C-alpha positions in Angstrom: 12.1 19.3 7.3 14.7 16.6 6.8 15.5 13.0 7.3 18.0 12.2 10.0 17.9 8.5 9.0 20.7 6.9 7.1 18.4 4.2 5.7 14.6 4.0 5.6 12.5 0.8 5.8 10.2 -0.3 3.0 6.4 -0.1 3.7 4.2 -3.2 3.8 1.1 -2.6 1.6 -1.9 -4.9 2.0 -5.1 -4.3 -0.1 -8.3 -5.8 1.4 -11.5 -6.2 -0.6 -14.5 -4.8 1.2 -17.2 -7.3 2.1 -19.9 -7.4 -0.6 -17.7 -5.8 -3.2 -18.3 -8.3 -6.1 -18.5 -6.1 -9.2 -16.9 -2.9 -10.5 -16.5 -0.5 -8.9 -14.6 -2.5 -6.3 -14.0 -1.1 -2.9 -10.6 -1.9 -1.4 -8.9 -0.7 1.9 -5.2 -0.1 1.3 -3.4 -0.8 4.6 0.1 0.6 4.7 2.4 -0.1 7.6 6.0 1.2 8.0 8.6 1.1 10.7 9.8 4.7 10.9 13.4 5.5 11.7 12.5 7.3 14.9 9.7 6.8 17.5 6.7 9.0 17.4 4.4 10.0 20.3 0.9 8.6 20.0 -0.7 12.0 20.3 1.3 13.4 17.4 0.0 11.5 14.4 2.1 11.7 11.3 0.8 13.5 8.2 0.6 11.2 5.2 -1.7 11.9 2.1 -0.7 9.2 -0.4 -1.4 9.4 -4.1 -2.4 6.2 -5.9 -2.1 5.5 -9.6 -2.5 2.5 -11.9 0.8 1.5 -13.5 -0.4 -1.5 -15.6 -2.8 -4.4 -16.0 -1.6 -7.8 -17.0 -3.2 -11.1 -17.8 -2.0 -13.9 -15.5 -4.5 -16.7 -16.5 -7.9 -17.2 -18.2 -10.2 -14.6 -16.8 -7.5 -13.5 -14.3 -5.7 -10.2 -14.4 -3.4 -8.2 -12.1 -3.4 -4.4 -11.7 -0.2 -2.9 -10.5 -0.8 0.1 -8.4 1.8 2.7 -7.4 1.6 4.6 -4.1 3.6 7.8 -3.5 3.8 10.1 -0.5 5.8 11.5 2.4 5.2 10.5 6.0 5.9 13.7 7.9 6.4 13.4 11.7 8.0 14.8 14.8 10.3 12.3 16.6 9.6 11.7 20.3 12.9 13.1 21.6 14.0 15.1 18.6 17.1 14.5 16.6 18.2 18.0 15.7 15.6 18.2 12.9 12.4 20.2 13.0 10.5 17.3 11.4 11.3 14.0 9.7 10.0 13.0 6.3 10.1 9.4 5.0 9.1 8.7 1.5 6.8 5.8 0.5 7.2 5.1 -3.2 6.2 1.5 -4.0 4.1 -0.7 -6.2 1.6 -3.3 -5.1 -0.8 -5.5 -7.0 -4.6 -6.1 -6.9 -6.0 -9.2 -8.6 -9.0 -8.8 -11.0 -11.3 -11.5 -12.2 -13.1 -10.7 -15.5 -14.5 -12.9 -18.3 -13.2 -10.3 -20.8 -10.0 -8.3 -20.8 -10.2 -5.0 -19.0 -9.9 -2.0 -21.4 -9.2 0.4 -18.5 -8.7 0.4 -14.8 -9.0 3.6 -12.8 -8.5 4.3 -9.1 -9.8 6.9 -6.8 -8.5 7.3 -3.2 -10.6 8.5 -0.2 -9.3 10.1 2.9 -6.4 8.3 4.7 -6.6 7.6 8.4 -3.1 7.6 10.0 -2.0 6.4 13.4 1.0 5.2 15.5 0.6 1.6 16.7 1.8 1.0 20.3 1.9 -2.0 22.6 0.2 -1.8 25.9 0.7 1.5 27.7 3.6 2.8 25.6 3.4 6.4 24.6 5.8 6.3 21.6 6.5 3.9 18.8 8.1 3.8 15.3 5.2 1.7 14.0 3.2 3.8 11.5 -0.1 2.7 10.0 -2.2 4.3 7.3 -5.6 3.1 5.9 -7.0 4.5 2.7 -10.3 3.5 1.0 -9.9 3.0 -2.7 -12.5 2.8 -5.5 -11.3 0.7 -8.4 -13.3 0.8 -11.6 -12.7 -1.8 -14.2 -14.1 -1.3 -17.7 -14.3 -4.1 -20.3 -15.2 -4.2 -24.0 
């Protein structure tokens, strides 16, 4: 495995709160999109099993806090028309934030990830695309004093 790319693109991470999730534990869908260096065939879905961890929790206002979450993992894929590499690996190693509303300061925030669903996003009848998407359900538990 290698990386034939000279420069990789940053991922876009969008957390979405699940409908009805109003108290801890919160259920969030982490949507990660990334433009890969090379196109991938739709029928060869990349392998990506991200690991999520809580970096910090900070107060940003009265009853308002922000949890900084780190996601780490390698997107492993086979390019459509090869590049001399057996497989490509592009690393995702980024932070993103999730807002938390709480009358009292959180004493701990924990995160647990479910199974990720990965895909290649194509337009119309295309069979290859560099547009990778991963969705991972997260359970975020906020404990207060």
